[in-house]
PDB file as gemmi writes it, atoms N, CA and C in Angstrom:
CRYST1    1.000    1.000    1.000  90.00  90.00  90.00 P 1                      
ATOM      1  N   MET A   1      88.791  70.434 102.509  1.00  0.00           N  
ATOM      2  CA  MET A   1      89.048  71.759 103.018  1.00  0.00           C  
ATOM      3  C   MET A   1      88.583  72.791 101.988  1.00  0.00           C  
ATOM      4  N   ALA A   2      87.831  73.782 102.441  1.00  0.00           N  
ATOM      5  CA  ALA A   2      87.315  74.816 101.547  1.00  0.00           C  
ATOM      6  C   ALA A   2      88.431  75.787 101.171  1.00  0.00           C  
ATOM      7  N   SER A   3      88.404  76.260  99.942  1.00  0.00           N  
ATOM      8  CA  SER A   3      89.409  77.226  99.523  1.00  0.00           C  
ATOM      9  C   SER A   3      88.926  78.637  99.845  1.00  0.00           C  
ATOM     10  N   ARG A   4      89.894  79.518 100.094  1.00  0.00           N  
ATOM     11  CA  ARG A   4      89.558  80.899 100.402  1.00  0.00           C  
ATOM     12  C   ARG A   4      89.559  81.711  99.123  1.00  0.00           C  
ATOM     13  N   SER A   5      88.636  82.650  99.035  1.00  0.00           N  
ATOM     14  CA  SER A   5      88.597  83.518  97.869  1.00  0.00           C  
ATOM     15  C   SER A   5      89.290  84.852  98.139  1.00  0.00           C  
ATOM     16  N   HIS A   6      89.702  85.068  99.398  1.00  0.00           N  
ATOM     17  CA  HIS A   6      90.409  86.305  99.724  1.00  0.00           C  
ATOM     18  C   HIS A   6      91.343  86.107 100.915  1.00  0.00           C  
ATOM     19  N   GLN A   7      92.212  87.070 101.113  1.00  0.00           N  
ATOM     20  CA  GLN A   7      93.176  87.074 102.211  1.00  0.00           C  
ATOM     21  C   GLN A   7      93.311  88.514 102.678  1.00  0.00           C  
ATOM     22  N   LEU A   8      93.523  88.720 103.970  1.00  0.00           N  
ATOM     23  CA  LEU A   8      93.763  90.066 104.486  1.00  0.00           C  
ATOM     24  C   LEU A   8      95.253  90.367 104.414  1.00  0.00           C  
ATOM     25  N   GLU A   9      95.565  91.646 104.182  1.00  0.00           N  
ATOM     26  CA  GLU A   9      96.951  92.091 104.217  1.00  0.00           C  
ATOM     27  C   GLU A   9      97.026  93.401 104.983  1.00  0.00           C  
ATOM     28  N   PHE A  10      98.188  93.666 105.569  1.00  0.00           N  
ATOM     29  CA  PHE A  10      98.461  94.895 106.293  1.00  0.00           C  
ATOM     30  C   PHE A  10      99.489  95.663 105.482  1.00  0.00           C  
ATOM     31  N   VAL A  11      99.168  96.900 105.114  1.00  0.00           N  
ATOM     32  CA  VAL A  11     100.043  97.709 104.274  1.00  0.00           C  
ATOM     33  C   VAL A  11     100.379  98.999 105.015  1.00  0.00           C  
ATOM     34  N   VAL A  12     101.684  99.358 105.033  1.00  0.00           N  
ATOM     35  CA  VAL A  12     102.152 100.583 105.668  1.00  0.00           C  
ATOM     36  C   VAL A  12     102.732 101.481 104.589  1.00  0.00           C  
ATOM     37  N   PHE A  13     102.309 102.749 104.569  1.00  0.00           N  
ATOM     38  CA  PHE A  13     102.735 103.651 103.511  1.00  0.00           C  
ATOM     39  C   PHE A  13     102.821 105.087 104.029  1.00  0.00           C  
ATOM     40  N   GLN A  14     103.446 105.936 103.225  1.00  0.00           N  
ATOM     41  CA  GLN A  14     103.520 107.368 103.487  1.00  0.00           C  
ATOM     42  C   GLN A  14     103.444 108.029 102.123  1.00  0.00           C  
ATOM     43  N   GLY A  15     102.332 108.684 101.839  1.00  0.00           N  
ATOM     44  CA  GLY A  15     102.115 109.216 100.500  1.00  0.00           C  
ATOM     45  C   GLY A  15     102.053 108.072  99.509  1.00  0.00           C  
ATOM     46  N   THR A  16     102.900 108.114  98.480  1.00  0.00           N  
ATOM     47  CA  THR A  16     102.916 107.039  97.484  1.00  0.00           C  
ATOM     48  C   THR A  16     103.975 105.976  97.793  1.00  0.00           C  
ATOM     49  N   ARG A  17     104.766 106.176  98.844  1.00  0.00           N  
ATOM     50  CA  ARG A  17     105.819 105.206  99.178  1.00  0.00           C  
ATOM     51  C   ARG A  17     105.266 104.116 100.103  1.00  0.00           C  
ATOM     52  N   GLN A  18     105.440 102.876  99.697  1.00  0.00           N  
ATOM     53  CA  GLN A  18     105.023 101.740 100.514  1.00  0.00           C  
ATOM     54  C   GLN A  18     106.221 101.251 101.316  1.00  0.00           C  
ATOM     55  N   PHE A  19     106.063 101.183 102.650  1.00  0.00           N  
ATOM     56  CA  PHE A  19     107.150 100.736 103.528  1.00  0.00           C  
ATOM     57  C   PHE A  19     107.076  99.252 103.841  1.00  0.00           C  
ATOM     58  N   ALA A  20     105.873  98.722 103.931  1.00  0.00           N  
ATOM     59  CA  ALA A  20     105.736  97.306 104.305  1.00  0.00           C  
ATOM     60  C   ALA A  20     104.408  96.766 103.815  1.00  0.00           C  
ATOM     61  N   ARG A  21     104.397  95.456 103.568  1.00  0.00           N  
ATOM     62  CA  ARG A  21     103.185  94.742 103.167  1.00  0.00           C  
ATOM     63  C   ARG A  21     103.292  93.336 103.745  1.00  0.00           C  
ATOM     64  N   CYS A  22     102.235  92.892 104.435  1.00  0.00           N  
ATOM     65  CA  CYS A  22     102.281  91.588 105.080  1.00  0.00           C  
ATOM     66  C   CYS A  22     100.926  90.899 104.941  1.00  0.00           C  
ATOM     67  N   LEU A  23     100.924  89.693 104.342  1.00  0.00           N  
ATOM     68  CA  LEU A  23      99.704  88.891 104.304  1.00  0.00           C  
ATOM     69  C   LEU A  23      99.433  88.367 105.708  1.00  0.00           C  
ATOM     70  N   LEU A  24      98.175  88.399 106.123  1.00  0.00           N  
ATOM     71  CA  LEU A  24      97.825  88.066 107.499  1.00  0.00           C  
ATOM     72  C   LEU A  24      97.142  86.713 107.633  1.00  0.00           C  
ATOM     73  N   ASP A  25      97.580  85.961 108.598  1.00  0.00           N  
ATOM     74  CA  ASP A  25      96.940  84.745 109.085  1.00  0.00           C  
ATOM     75  C   ASP A  25      96.771  84.958 110.577  1.00  0.00           C  
ATOM     76  N   PRO A  26      95.917  84.195 111.243  1.00  0.00           N  
ATOM     77  CA  PRO A  26      95.774  84.372 112.690  1.00  0.00           C  
ATOM     78  C   PRO A  26      97.134  84.307 113.387  1.00  0.00           C  
ATOM     79  N   GLY A  27      97.367  85.259 114.287  1.00  0.00           N  
ATOM     80  CA  GLY A  27      98.621  85.323 115.019  1.00  0.00           C  
ATOM     81  C   GLY A  27      98.959  86.744 115.407  1.00  0.00           C  
ATOM     82  N   GLU A  28     100.178  86.915 115.908  1.00  0.00           N  
ATOM     83  CA  GLU A  28     100.649  88.208 116.384  1.00  0.00           C  
ATOM     84  C   GLU A  28     101.763  88.694 115.480  1.00  0.00           C  
ATOM     85  N   TYR A  29     101.724  89.986 115.125  1.00  0.00           N  
ATOM     86  CA  TYR A  29     102.701  90.593 114.228  1.00  0.00           C  
ATOM     87  C   TYR A  29     103.291  91.827 114.905  1.00  0.00           C  
ATOM     88  N   ARG A  30     104.570  91.745 115.288  1.00  0.00           N  
ATOM     89  CA  ARG A  30     105.255  92.897 115.871  1.00  0.00           C  
ATOM     90  C   ARG A  30     105.624  93.857 114.744  1.00  0.00           C  
ATOM     91  N   ILE A  31     105.471  95.150 115.026  1.00  0.00           N  
ATOM     92  CA  ILE A  31     105.714  96.204 114.046  1.00  0.00           C  
ATOM     93  C   ILE A  31     106.778  97.145 114.599  1.00  0.00           C  
ATOM     94  N   GLY A  32     107.774  97.490 113.774  1.00  0.00           N  
ATOM     95  CA  GLY A  32     108.801  98.440 114.187  1.00  0.00           C  
ATOM     96  C   GLY A  32     109.964  98.437 113.222  1.00  0.00           C  
ATOM     97  N   HIS A  33     110.991  99.258 113.522  1.00  0.00           N  
ATOM     98  CA  HIS A  33     112.117  99.315 112.587  1.00  0.00           C  
ATOM     99  C   HIS A  33     113.162  98.216 112.828  1.00  0.00           C  
ATOM    100  N   ASP A  34     113.078  97.512 113.944  1.00  0.00           N  
ATOM    101  CA  ASP A  34     113.990  96.388 114.193  1.00  0.00           C  
ATOM    102  C   ASP A  34     113.673  95.257 113.209  1.00  0.00           C  
ATOM    103  N   THR A  35     114.685  94.694 112.583  1.00  0.00           N  
ATOM    104  CA  THR A  35     114.471  93.656 111.568  1.00  0.00           C  
ATOM    105  C   THR A  35     113.966  92.337 112.147  1.00  0.00           C  
ATOM    106  N   LYS A  36     113.935  92.204 113.476  1.00  0.00           N  
ATOM    107  CA  LYS A  36     113.382  91.007 114.101  1.00  0.00           C  
ATOM    108  C   LYS A  36     111.853  91.038 114.155  1.00  0.00           C  
ATOM    109  N   ASN A  37     111.255  92.165 113.819  1.00  0.00           N  
ATOM    110  CA  ASN A  37     109.795  92.279 113.781  1.00  0.00           C  
ATOM    111  C   ASN A  37     109.235  91.561 112.563  1.00  0.00           C  
ATOM    112  N   GLU A  38     107.998  91.110 112.672  1.00  0.00           N  
ATOM    113  CA  GLU A  38     107.332  90.496 111.520  1.00  0.00           C  
ATOM    114  C   GLU A  38     107.014  91.537 110.447  1.00  0.00           C  
ATOM    115  N   ILE A  39     106.735  92.773 110.879  1.00  0.00           N  
ATOM    116  CA  ILE A  39     106.485  93.875 109.941  1.00  0.00           C  
ATOM    117  C   ILE A  39     107.530  94.946 110.233  1.00  0.00           C  
ATOM    118  N   THR A  40     108.509  95.074 109.327  1.00  0.00           N  
ATOM    119  CA  THR A  40     109.612  96.010 109.506  1.00  0.00           C  
ATOM    120  C   THR A  40     109.352  97.276 108.701  1.00  0.00           C  
ATOM    121  N   ILE A  41     109.476  98.432 109.382  1.00  0.00           N  
ATOM    122  CA  ILE A  41     109.264  99.722 108.739  1.00  0.00           C  
ATOM    123  C   ILE A  41     110.522 100.565 108.923  1.00  0.00           C  
ATOM    124  N   ASP A  42     111.231 100.808 107.835  1.00  0.00           N  
ATOM    125  CA  ASP A  42     112.467 101.594 107.871  1.00  0.00           C  
ATOM    126  C   ASP A  42     112.115 103.062 107.651  1.00  0.00           C  
ATOM    127  N   GLU A  43     111.722 103.717 108.740  1.00  0.00           N  
ATOM    128  CA  GLU A  43     111.310 105.125 108.691  1.00  0.00           C  
ATOM    129  C   GLU A  43     111.644 105.722 110.055  1.00  0.00           C  
ATOM    130  N   PRO A  44     112.262 106.928 110.113  1.00  0.00           N  
ATOM    131  CA  PRO A  44     112.761 107.488 111.374  1.00  0.00           C  
ATOM    132  C   PRO A  44     111.718 107.668 112.488  1.00  0.00           C  
ATOM    133  N   SER A  45     110.453 107.840 112.171  1.00  0.00           N  
ATOM    134  CA  SER A  45     109.432 108.070 113.207  1.00  0.00           C  
ATOM    135  C   SER A  45     108.946 106.777 113.863  1.00  0.00           C  
ATOM    136  N   ILE A  46     109.450 105.634 113.390  1.00  0.00           N  
ATOM    137  CA  ILE A  46     109.010 104.331 113.888  1.00  0.00           C  
ATOM    138  C   ILE A  46     110.002 103.819 114.931  1.00  0.00           C  
ATOM    139  N   SER A  47     109.491 103.426 116.094  1.00  0.00           N  
ATOM    140  CA  SER A  47     110.335 102.863 117.159  1.00  0.00           C  
ATOM    141  C   SER A  47     110.775 101.449 116.789  1.00  0.00           C  
ATOM    142  N   ALA A  48     111.824 100.967 117.442  1.00  0.00           N  
ATOM    143  CA  ALA A  48     112.316  99.615 117.178  1.00  0.00           C  
ATOM    144  C   ALA A  48     111.212  98.587 117.408  1.00  0.00           C  
ATOM    145  N   ARG A  49     110.479  98.714 118.497  1.00  0.00           N  
ATOM    146  CA  ARG A  49     109.310  97.876 118.805  1.00  0.00           C  
ATOM    147  C   ARG A  49     108.147  98.838 119.001  1.00  0.00           C  
ATOM    148  N   HIS A  50     107.450  99.158 117.938  1.00  0.00           N  
ATOM    149  CA  HIS A  50     106.456 100.228 117.931  1.00  0.00           C  
ATOM    150  C   HIS A  50     105.056  99.763 118.352  1.00  0.00           C  
ATOM    151  N   ALA A  51     104.580  98.669 117.760  1.00  0.00           N  
ATOM    152  CA  ALA A  51     103.207  98.223 118.001  1.00  0.00           C  
ATOM    153  C   ALA A  51     103.090  96.730 117.705  1.00  0.00           C  
ATOM    154  N   VAL A  52     101.944  96.165 118.057  1.00  0.00           N  
ATOM    155  CA  VAL A  52     101.647  94.760 117.753  1.00  0.00           C  
ATOM    156  C   VAL A  52     100.258  94.692 117.134  1.00  0.00           C  
ATOM    157  N   LEU A  53     100.152  93.990 116.010  1.00  0.00           N  
ATOM    158  CA  LEU A  53      98.878  93.696 115.373  1.00  0.00           C  
ATOM    159  C   LEU A  53      98.551  92.238 115.667  1.00  0.00           C  
ATOM    160  N   THR A  54      97.373  91.989 116.212  1.00  0.00           N  
ATOM    161  CA  THR A  54      96.945  90.630 116.517  1.00  0.00           C  
ATOM    162  C   THR A  54      95.722  90.301 115.684  1.00  0.00           C  
ATOM    163  N   MET A  55      95.815  89.205 114.927  1.00  0.00           N  
ATOM    164  CA  MET A  55      94.677  88.733 114.152  1.00  0.00           C  
ATOM    165  C   MET A  55      94.141  87.474 114.822  1.00  0.00           C  
ATOM    166  N   VAL A  56      92.937  87.565 115.373  1.00  0.00           N  
ATOM    167  CA  VAL A  56      92.274  86.411 115.973  1.00  0.00           C  
ATOM    168  C   VAL A  56      91.548  85.649 114.874  1.00  0.00           C  
ATOM    169  N   SER A  57      90.838  86.395 114.017  1.00  0.00           N  
ATOM    170  CA  SER A  57      90.145  85.857 112.848  1.00  0.00           C  
ATOM    171  C   SER A  57      90.028  86.986 111.838  1.00  0.00           C  
ATOM    172  N   GLU A  58      89.474  86.717 110.662  1.00  0.00           N  
ATOM    173  CA  GLU A  58      89.317  87.770 109.655  1.00  0.00           C  
ATOM    174  C   GLU A  58      88.414  88.897 110.139  1.00  0.00           C  
ATOM    175  N   ASP A  59      87.571  88.617 111.114  1.00  0.00           N  
ATOM    176  CA  ASP A  59      86.651  89.627 111.636  1.00  0.00           C  
ATOM    177  C   ASP A  59      87.092  90.193 112.978  1.00  0.00           C  
ATOM    178  N   GLU A  60      88.242  89.771 113.482  1.00  0.00           N  
ATOM    179  CA  GLU A  60      88.693  90.210 114.802  1.00  0.00           C  
ATOM    180  C   GLU A  60      90.199  90.480 114.780  1.00  0.00           C  
ATOM    181  N   LEU A  61      90.531  91.776 114.654  1.00  0.00           N  
ATOM    182  CA  LEU A  61      91.921  92.221 114.642  1.00  0.00           C  
ATOM    183  C   LEU A  61      92.092  93.336 115.667  1.00  0.00           C  
ATOM    184  N   TYR A  62      93.271  93.360 116.298  1.00  0.00           N  
ATOM    185  CA  TYR A  62      93.555  94.366 117.315  1.00  0.00           C  
ATOM    186  C   TYR A  62      94.945  94.941 117.101  1.00  0.00           C  
ATOM    187  N   LEU A  63      95.090  96.228 117.443  1.00  0.00           N  
ATOM    188  CA  LEU A  63      96.370  96.909 117.376  1.00  0.00           C  
ATOM    189  C   LEU A  63      96.687  97.446 118.767  1.00  0.00           C  
ATOM    190  N   ARG A  64      97.930  97.271 119.202  1.00  0.00           N  
ATOM    191  CA  ARG A  64      98.354  97.744 120.522  1.00  0.00           C  
ATOM    192  C   ARG A  64      99.681  98.463 120.391  1.00  0.00           C  
ATOM    193  N   ASP A  65      99.758  99.689 120.899  1.00  0.00           N  
ATOM    194  CA  ASP A  65     100.998 100.454 120.906  1.00  0.00           C  
ATOM    195  C   ASP A  65     101.916  99.893 121.989  1.00  0.00           C  
ATOM    196  N   LEU A  66     103.215  99.859 121.721  1.00  0.00           N  
ATOM    197  CA  LEU A  66     104.189  99.341 122.681  1.00  0.00           C  
ATOM    198  C   LEU A  66     104.988 100.485 123.315  1.00  0.00           C  
ATOM    199  N   ASP A  67     104.271 101.512 123.771  1.00  0.00           N  
ATOM    200  CA  ASP A  67     104.892 102.699 124.375  1.00  0.00           C  
ATOM    201  C   ASP A  67     105.896 103.347 123.426  1.00  0.00           C  
ATOM    202  N   SER A  68     105.517 103.432 122.161  1.00  0.00           N  
ATOM    203  CA  SER A  68     106.382 104.035 121.149  1.00  0.00           C  
ATOM    204  C   SER A  68     106.531 105.540 121.388  1.00  0.00           C  
ATOM    205  N   ILE A  69     107.594 106.113 120.856  1.00  0.00           N  
ATOM    206  CA  ILE A  69     107.849 107.543 121.022  1.00  0.00           C  
ATOM    207  C   ILE A  69     106.833 108.378 120.249  1.00  0.00           C  
ATOM    208  N   ASN A  70     106.510 108.012 119.004  1.00  0.00           N  
ATOM    209  CA  ASN A  70     105.629 108.821 118.159  1.00  0.00           C  
ATOM    210  C   ASN A  70     104.193 108.319 118.077  1.00  0.00           C  
ATOM    211  N   GLY A  71     103.864 107.287 118.820  1.00  0.00           N  
ATOM    212  CA  GLY A  71     102.478 106.858 118.967  1.00  0.00           C  
ATOM    213  C   GLY A  71     101.900 106.036 117.829  1.00  0.00           C  
ATOM    214  N   THR A  72     100.774 105.431 118.159  1.00  0.00           N  
ATOM    215  CA  THR A  72      99.956 104.650 117.234  1.00  0.00           C  
ATOM    216  C   THR A  72      98.536 105.159 117.385  1.00  0.00           C  
ATOM    217  N   TYR A  73      97.901 105.499 116.270  1.00  0.00           N  
ATOM    218  CA  TYR A  73      96.565 106.088 116.305  1.00  0.00           C  
ATOM    219  C   TYR A  73      95.593 105.263 115.472  1.00  0.00           C  
ATOM    220  N   VAL A  74      94.399 105.106 115.994  1.00  0.00           N  
ATOM    221  CA  VAL A  74      93.330 104.389 115.307  1.00  0.00           C  
ATOM    222  C   VAL A  74      92.166 105.357 115.177  1.00  0.00           C  
ATOM    223  N   ASP A  75      91.776 105.632 113.933  1.00  0.00           N  
ATOM    224  CA  ASP A  75      90.733 106.625 113.651  1.00  0.00           C  
ATOM    225  C   ASP A  75      91.012 107.934 114.386  1.00  0.00           C  
ATOM    226  N   GLN A  76      92.253 108.393 114.306  1.00  0.00           N  
ATOM    227  CA  GLN A  76      92.746 109.659 114.834  1.00  0.00           C  
ATOM    228  C   GLN A  76      92.759 109.755 116.353  1.00  0.00           C  
ATOM    229  N   LYS A  77      92.617 108.623 117.046  1.00  0.00           N  
ATOM    230  CA  LYS A  77      92.687 108.602 118.503  1.00  0.00           C  
ATOM    231  C   LYS A  77      93.835 107.690 118.919  1.00  0.00           C  
ATOM    232  N   PRO A  78      94.561 108.046 120.002  1.00  0.00           N  
ATOM    233  CA  PRO A  78      95.658 107.173 120.444  1.00  0.00           C  
ATOM    234  C   PRO A  78      95.162 105.760 120.743  1.00  0.00           C  
ATOM    235  N   ALA A  79      95.904 104.777 120.267  1.00  0.00           N  
ATOM    236  CA  ALA A  79      95.560 103.379 120.549  1.00  0.00           C  
ATOM    237  C   ALA A  79      95.791 103.145 122.034  1.00  0.00           C  
ATOM    238  N   GLN A  80      94.755 102.725 122.722  1.00  0.00           N  
ATOM    239  CA  GLN A  80      94.825 102.465 124.165  1.00  0.00           C  
ATOM    240  C   GLN A  80      94.590 100.980 124.385  1.00  0.00           C  
ATOM    241  N   GLY A  81      95.584 100.261 124.853  1.00  0.00           N  
ATOM    242  CA  GLY A  81      95.433  98.822 125.045  1.00  0.00           C  
ATOM    243  C   GLY A  81      95.172  98.133 123.714  1.00  0.00           C  
ATOM    244  N   GLN A  82      94.424  97.035 123.751  1.00  0.00           N  
ATOM    245  CA  GLN A  82      94.056  96.316 122.525  1.00  0.00           C  
ATOM    246  C   GLN A  82      92.932  97.105 121.852  1.00  0.00           C  
ATOM    247  N   THR A  83      93.210  97.732 120.725  1.00  0.00           N  
ATOM    248  CA  THR A  83      92.243  98.555 120.013  1.00  0.00           C  
ATOM    249  C   THR A  83      91.801  97.820 118.754  1.00  0.00           C  
ATOM    250  N   ALA A  84      90.490  97.625 118.608  1.00  0.00           N  
ATOM    251  CA  ALA A  84      89.956  96.903 117.448  1.00  0.00           C  
ATOM    252  C   ALA A  84      90.214  97.681 116.162  1.00  0.00           C  
ATOM    253  N   VAL A  85      90.594  96.952 115.104  1.00  0.00           N  
ATOM    254  CA  VAL A  85      90.775  97.536 113.776  1.00  0.00           C  
ATOM    255  C   VAL A  85      90.066  96.659 112.746  1.00  0.00           C  
ATOM    256  N   SER A  86      89.742  97.259 111.604  1.00  0.00           N  
ATOM    257  CA  SER A  86      89.094  96.533 110.514  1.00  0.00           C  
ATOM    258  C   SER A  86      89.549  97.139 109.188  1.00  0.00           C  
ATOM    259  N   THR A  87      88.959  96.688 108.101  1.00  0.00           N  
ATOM    260  CA  THR A  87      89.332  97.207 106.783  1.00  0.00           C  
ATOM    261  C   THR A  87      88.909  98.664 106.594  1.00  0.00           C  
ATOM    262  N   SER A  88      88.032  99.187 107.435  1.00  0.00           N  
ATOM    263  CA  SER A  88      87.608 100.586 107.308  1.00  0.00           C  
ATOM    264  C   SER A  88      88.339 101.519 108.281  1.00  0.00           C  
ATOM    265  N   THR A  89      89.247 100.978 109.085  1.00  0.00           N  
ATOM    266  CA  THR A  89      89.943 101.753 110.112  1.00  0.00           C  
ATOM    267  C   THR A  89      91.097 102.553 109.521  1.00  0.00           C  
ATOM    268  N   GLU A  90      91.206 103.834 109.938  1.00  0.00           N  
ATOM    269  CA  GLU A  90      92.369 104.657 109.600  1.00  0.00           C  
ATOM    270  C   GLU A  90      93.408 104.426 110.683  1.00  0.00           C  
ATOM    271  N   ILE A  91      94.608 104.008 110.279  1.00  0.00           N  
ATOM    272  CA  ILE A  91      95.669 103.704 111.228  1.00  0.00           C  
ATOM    273  C   ILE A  91      96.867 104.596 110.929  1.00  0.00           C  
ATOM    274  N   GLN A  92      97.462 105.162 111.992  1.00  0.00           N  
ATOM    275  CA  GLN A  92      98.699 105.925 111.855  1.00  0.00           C  
ATOM    276  C   GLN A  92      99.716 105.339 112.818  1.00  0.00           C  
ATOM    277  N   ILE A  93     100.882 105.002 112.291  1.00  0.00           N  
ATOM    278  CA  ILE A  93     101.989 104.456 113.072  1.00  0.00           C  
ATOM    279  C   ILE A  93     103.155 105.409 112.873  1.00  0.00           C  
ATOM    280  N   GLY A  94     103.484 106.190 113.904  1.00  0.00           N  
ATOM    281  CA  GLY A  94     104.481 107.242 113.720  1.00  0.00           C  
ATOM    282  C   GLY A  94     103.992 108.184 112.636  1.00  0.00           C  
ATOM    283  N   ALA A  95     104.848 108.487 111.660  1.00  0.00           N  
ATOM    284  CA  ALA A  95     104.462 109.372 110.550  1.00  0.00           C  
ATOM    285  C   ALA A  95     103.861 108.609 109.368  1.00  0.00           C  
ATOM    286  N   CYS A  96     103.682 107.291 109.505  1.00  0.00           N  
ATOM    287  CA  CYS A  96     103.171 106.458 108.411  1.00  0.00           C  
ATOM    288  C   CYS A  96     101.685 106.153 108.598  1.00  0.00           C  
ATOM    289  N   SER A  97     101.025 105.904 107.494  1.00  0.00           N  
ATOM    290  CA  SER A  97      99.646 105.438 107.503  1.00  0.00           C  
ATOM    291  C   SER A  97      99.649 103.937 107.267  1.00  0.00           C  
ATOM    292  N   ALA A  98      98.586 103.270 107.699  1.00  0.00           N  
ATOM    293  CA  ALA A  98      98.480 101.822 107.475  1.00  0.00           C  
ATOM    294  C   ALA A  98      97.028 101.459 107.240  1.00  0.00           C  
ATOM    295  N   ARG A  99      96.824 100.334 106.589  1.00  0.00           N  
ATOM    296  CA  ARG A  99      95.480  99.828 106.291  1.00  0.00           C  
ATOM    297  C   ARG A  99      95.473  98.318 106.350  1.00  0.00           C  
ATOM    298  N   VAL A 100      94.347  97.767 106.762  1.00  0.00           N  
ATOM    299  CA  VAL A 100      94.066  96.348 106.583  1.00  0.00           C  
ATOM    300  C   VAL A 100      93.236  96.278 105.309  1.00  0.00           C  
ATOM    301  N   ARG A 101      93.699  95.500 104.332  1.00  0.00           N  
ATOM    302  CA  ARG A 101      92.988  95.406 103.050  1.00  0.00           C  
ATOM    303  C   ARG A 101      92.638  93.964 102.752  1.00  0.00           C  
ATOM    304  N   VAL A 102      91.601  93.815 101.943  1.00  0.00           N  
ATOM    305  CA  VAL A 102      91.193  92.487 101.468  1.00  0.00           C  
ATOM    306  C   VAL A 102      91.843  92.257 100.110  1.00  0.00           C  
ATOM    307  N   MET A 103      92.588  91.149  99.999  1.00  0.00           N  
ATOM    308  CA  MET A 103      93.175  90.743  98.737  1.00  0.00           C  
ATOM    309  C   MET A 103      92.283  89.660  98.152  1.00  0.00           C  
ATOM    310  N   ARG A 104      91.706  89.883  97.007  1.00  0.00           N  
ATOM    311  CA  ARG A 104      90.795  88.915  96.390  1.00  0.00           C  
ATOM    312  C   ARG A 104      91.554  87.997  95.431  1.00  0.00           C  
ATOM    313  N   GLY A 105      90.953  86.859  95.146  1.00  0.00           N  
ATOM    314  CA  GLY A 105      91.522  85.954  94.152  1.00  0.00           C  
ATOM    315  C   GLY A 105      92.370  84.840  94.734  1.00  0.00           C  
ATOM    316  N   PHE A 106      92.350  84.645  96.047  1.00  0.00           N  
ATOM    317  CA  PHE A 106      93.123  83.551  96.646  1.00  0.00           C  
ATOM    318  C   PHE A 106      92.321  82.264  96.577  1.00  0.00           C  
ATOM    319  N   ARG A 107      93.000  81.145  96.445  1.00  0.00           N  
ATOM    320  CA  ARG A 107      92.340  79.830  96.414  1.00  0.00           C  
ATOM    321  C   ARG A 107      93.109  78.861  97.254  1.00  0.00           C  
TER     322      ARG A 107                                                      
END                                                                             
């Protein structure tokens, strides 16, 4: 089995405060303030079940809003259905910003 030299992570922040960080493997990640979510964000603008991030592969990721009160935006446009995201995508979840980042140095 080949070793990986990097891993993707999803980071949620507001200014300098980091609310959540999650290493990504293929699968579905529910996002919201409910602690049953895979990515929990304790911030008033975040709905209990706010959005879902789906990773099909390192090159295929999608974000879907779950009819949240304060919305989910991808490159400053409302996320409509399954919206493609990448490491260059600007993501806003409620009042928070988010990014998909490459973590180097994994083996």
